[in-house]
N, C-alpha and C positions, 0 to 999 in steps of 0.2 A: 632187180628187186628180189630179195630173198623171200622164200615162202616156207611156211610151216604147215604140217598136217593138223587138222582139227580132230583131236582124239584119234580113233582108229577108223575113221570114216573114209579115208582116202581123199578127202577134200583138202586141197591146198589153198591157203590164204596168204596174201602178201603181208609182209611184216609191217607195212603201213597200210591202213585202210582209210576209206573216205567216209566221214560222218556227214550227214546231210540235214541236220536239224535246223539249219538256217534257210533251207530251200523253201521259198514261199513266204518268208517274212523278211529277213535281212537281205536275201538274194532273190532277184527276179528269175523268171524262167530262163532268160537269155544268159544271165550270170551263172545260174546253176548248170546249164548246159556247158558253158565254158570251163567250169571247174571239173565236171565229169570228163570232158575231153582231155583236160590236162592230166588228171589222175590216171586215166586209162593209158595215155601215151607214156607215162612214167613207169608203167608196169604194175599199177595198183589193180587188183582184181576184186578185193572185198569192198563192196558198197553197202553201208549200213544205214538203215532208216527205221521208221516206226509209223504205225497208223496215226499216232497222235501228232506227229511232226507237221509243221514246224513248231518251234518253241520261241516265245511263250505260247502255250496252246490256247486256241480259241475256236469257236464254232465256224467262223467264216474261213479259216485257213485249214481246218481239219482235213488230213490226208493229202494236202498239197504236195508234200515232199515225195510221197509215193507216186502221185500223178505225174510230177515232173520226170521222175526216173523212168516211169513206164513210157512216156512220150519220147524221151531221149533214146531209150533202148530200141524203140520201134524205128526211129529215124536213122540211128547209126547201125542197126542190125547187128548188135554186139552182145546179145543175151548170152551166147555160148562162151563168151570171154569173161563172164562175171561170176563171182560168188555173191549171190544176192541175199541179203539178210534184212529181216524186218522184225517187228515186235507187236504183241498184243497188249493193249492198255490193261493196267491193273486197277484194283478197286479201292485203294486206300485214300488217305487224306488228299493226296494230289489229285486223284480222280474226282473227288467231290468238288475240289476247286475248279476243275475243268468244267463241270456242269453236267446236265443231264442229256446232252446231245449225242453221246456215244451209246448206242444200244439202249436208249431211254434211261441212262444212268445205271443200268444193271450190268456192271462190268466184272462180276466175279468170274474166276477162271474155271468155269464149268465146261463140260464137253460141248454143250450147245453154243456157248459164247465163243469158244475157241474156234469151232468150225465156221461160225458166222464171220468172225474177224478174219480168218484165213481166206475165206472165199472173197471177201471184199478186197483184200490185198492182192490176191491173184488177178482179180478183174482189173484193178488199177494198173498193175504191172503189165498186163496182157501176156501172161505166161501161165504154163500149166503146173509149174513146180517152183517152190521157193527153197533155196539151198539151205538156209539156216533160219529157222523160226524160233523166236525168243519170247520168253515171258518178261515183260518190261519191268515189273516189280512184283513182289510177292502178294498173295492174297491173304495177308495177315499183317498185324501191326509190328513193324520192325524199324530199326534205326537206319534210315536211309535219307539221302538228300540233306545231310548235315545234322540230323536229329541226334540228340544224346539222351543218356539215361536209359532206364528199362521200365517197360510197362508189362505187367503180367497179363497173359491172355485172359485170365479170369476177370481182369479189370476192364475189359472192353465188351461192348454190347453187340458188335458186328458178328454175324454168322458168315464164316468164310467157306469157300470151296476148299476141299482138302487136297493136299498134294497128290494122293493116289489117283483121284479123278482127273486132275490136270495132266499127270504123266501118262496115264493110260490113253487119254484123248490124243496126246501128241504122238504116242507110239502108233496108234491106229492110223493117224494121218500120214505118218511115215510109211507104213505098210501099204497104204493106198496110193503112194506115189505123189502125194500133194506136197510133201516136204522131204528133203534129203536127210536133214539132221535137225536137232533142236537144242536150244541152250536156255540159260537163265540170265537174269540181270538184276543188279542191286540186291544180291542174295547174301545170306549170312553163312558162317560155317555149319550151323545146324541144318539150315535149309539145303545146302549142297549135299551133306551126308544123307539127309532124308531122301533126296532124289536118287542118290546112288544106291542106297540100301534097298529102296523099293524096286528099282530096276533089276537089281540082282535077284531079289526074292521072287519077282513075278516073271522074269525072263523078258522084260521090256528093254528096249534100247536105252542106253544111258545118255545123259546130257553131255555134250562135247565142248561146251564153252560157257564162260561166265563173263558178262559185260558189267564191270564195276569201275568206279572211279579209282584212278591210281596216278599219282604225280608227286613231285617233290614236297608239296605241302600236305599231302594226304597219303601216307604210306601204310595206312591201316590194313591194307590187303595182306601185308607181310605177316601179320599176326593171326595165324590160324588158317586163313584161306589159301595162302601161298603153298603151304605144305600139302594140304588136301588136294588142291587142283593139280599141283605138279605130280604128286604120286598117282593120282587117278586119271591123268591125261585129260583134264578139263582145262582147255586153254583160256587164258585171260585175254579178252578184247578190252583193252584199257581205254576208257573214255575220260574226258577232261584231263588229258595229259599235260596241258598247259594251265590248268586251274582257271578256266574261263578267261584265259589270256593273261592272267596276272603274272605268270612266270616269264613273259616277254619283257616285263619291266615298263610297259607302256602306261600303266596306271599309277606308277610311283609319283610321289610329290603332288598328289591331287590332280594329276592330268586326266582329262576326259576326252580321248580321241573321238573325232566326229564319226558317227555311225558304228562305233564299237559297242559290243554287247552290254558292258557295264555302264556305258553312257546312256544307252537307250532304255534299259530295263532295270528298274530299281530293285526288282525281286531277287536278282542274283548277287547276294551279299556273302555267300558262303566263304569265299576266299579273301575277304577284306577285313579280317580281324586284325587286332593290333599286332599279335605275334605273327600272323600271316604276312602282313606287310613287312615286318622286321626280317623274317626269313627270306622273303622275296628279294629284298634289298641285298641280302648277303649272297644269295644264289646268283643274282645278276652281276654283282661285283666279282664273284669267283669266275664267272664266264668271261667277263671282260679282261680280267687279269691274265687269262690264258688265251686271249685272242679268239674267243668263241662267241658265236651268236647265242644269247641266253635261251631263246626258244629252242634252238637246235640242240643245245646241251641238255635241256630238260627232256626233250623227246628221245634223244639217244640213250639217256639213262633208263627210261621206261622200256624202250625197245629191247635193250640188252639184258633185261632180267630173265632168268631161266624159265619162269612161269608165264611169260608173256608170249602170246601167239601173234597178236597184231595190235598196233597202236592206232586208234581212230582219230584222224585229223579233221578238225572243223575249221573252216576258213570263210571269210566273207569276200575274198578277192582271189583271182588267179595268182597275182604277185605274192600274196601271203601264202597261198597253198604251195607254190613253187619253192619258196624258202623253207617251208616245213618239210616238203618232200626231200630236199637236199640233205636233211639230217640222216638219211639212210646211209650216207657215206661216212658218217662220223663215228669214230671209235674213241671213247674217252680214255685219257691217260690215267695211270695209277695216281698221279698227283691230283688230277681233277676229281677222281673218285674218292680219294681221301678227303679232299676239301668238302665234297658233298656230305660225306659221313660226319665230318666235324660239325657242320652246320646242323645236320639232323640230330646230332647228340645234344647240342645246345638248345635247339628249338624243335623238339620232336612232334611231328604231326600237329601243327598248329591249326589245321582246318580239316578235322575229320568229317 
């Protein structure tokens, strides 16, 4: 399994990482342990989770994913083999939908809340240090999770924590040895540059990663963010590389596989637009015409972009995970890459 450095930290992450947002909802503890065993045996060292997981979020399952990982690490005695990544909940619309059970609904990214959230994660993991601590989403109104359009900050009533306070808190926790590095998630080009400029101005450590969606149906990262992160050594940890499983082709023609995410949860509609389905059909056809597994083709594309540090794989079974892990061996031909670009030219970013 090839590895890449996160920024200039000296932390090496596997080019494929394990995403764990199904742990505690779609996957039982036993199933989650089997997935982690499988990933570790394949050479995966980046395990990514969040205090909010599993998804869809709800009070009764809050922090279950972190709890499973902590228990598994204790049993397997493998903490030193992992790059452990987690995230603190943000305060926007999604947070309000979650409810008031996380820090009594006060989830602004203040120094007090960041410290409290981190201590909770450390306790659940049973470790003294988290390798990569991430802001799950910004403390301001931004276009994330499929939202379009633009809302001026003057048009919102919410008082947010400012990025300087958030960044200074993260830097202090790094100096205290509680975290080795920190990153951001679901961020915009302005947000990334704000974090970078403040770090340079104040002599704080800079963010080393950005966890944003990136897949064949949503290549918006390439406009603005790709250049910034590549030039500034902020590695992309690509989530939803299969667009909630759409790019496997298993949902085409109205199919609803048993226990699949889009079958179980009606809230995940982001990648089921008319043009999204049309593009998916074309990508699946391209893969099959070249004797490729559609999912492996989609994963190989994301993995081989120059700004990608790691591709986060989410699975609901070991069999599915093994197939996705096998994509690490796939190098796409020029013919396939040209075919991908031709589809992208005809149907660009149908599911931002």
